[in-house]
C-alpha angles and dihedrals in degrees: 000000000000092000090050092055091049091052090051092051093050097039117150091250091059091046091052091049092051091047091051092048090050091051091050091051092049092048092048091052093051096037109030117197111270116244090210093071093104135049126175130225125234141168122243136196092205133052113272128207127201109267098028117140109233144181133206112267112252113256091008116067091179091071133063134205136182115275125226132215092258091058101041093131088070096057108139107177147293130293112247135180119267092250098042092094126048090227125040124184109206143140126227112288096020108126103166117081125197132195120201097182137027139049113312139148115265128195107243137175134211091237094120097033137269116343116226128192107273096031117129116243127217134168117283134212086279107082111244094010123108133218140180109294120235128205088265096060113097101202136034133197093214145292127300117246095190141029130265117186098174092245105074128050090014115168098186145332125242135187115236132179121238126212091280093054095250119138121242128183114230131185123236125208143139127268131178112254134187096234120221124127110227145138113287109263089205094056109136117222113246118249111260113257094236136108113291096245091052091047092051094044093050091046091052091050096044097035090228140052112294125207120245095251093059092044093053093043090051091047091050092050091048094050093047092047092049092050093048095047093044090050091051093049095045094044094045096048094043095049091045093053090048092049093050090053092052098041113022092173091067093052096120096051091043092051090047090054090047092055090049090054091047091050091050091051092050091049090051091049094047091047090052093049090050089049090053089050091053092047092054097040102044 
């Protein structure tokens, strides 16, 4: 009976099923499913070019429009051709197709310098056109998979204004990008809006820049703790000296009580300092 059960468990059908499952796992590891298998159709009130960075139109999620640098957090995806993806989800009349994941060409400019493979891409001053992301840009459309130096594979040149109002000519081209809207991993934390000495002190304690809220909370806790502990110490010592003057025979017990008050004050102060340390570090 036992041997029969063993034979049933290791029947050739089960072995073939396990073998097939193993092959599927191995194939999926070596050839992961492409995220660019699906694009979605939309309508648009403006002409769209392949590679444009777009957002969903406010109050009408069936339409898309180009997105500007001041609205980068609403980036939705990139315009692709109808046959760029094996599967396209669209309704009749929808002629603009958008991919939100996968490897696709994106229109980019040289506004922020040469783009290298691995650089993060965000939207530039030209609506719908990308550029190399800096550590001040909050959101990115994805990561470049190729280079663009603004000299080769140039589609056109456009004049843009910088922060000073001066015009600069930038080159526009297409570069392959691993699409995926996300927060910029290179985003640099803003300097805390606090006095310089507090900023430096908090940075030394925390080992990194600390935002203004944490700095001021820590300062408040430190001030309150210092006041409470100082009040305990002052009150305990003052009352003890007064008691000794009035009743010299109880000197030992009074001094013992004074040391207990001093110890309590020190414990309160140390606890407060440790609390400030936790506030800045965590």
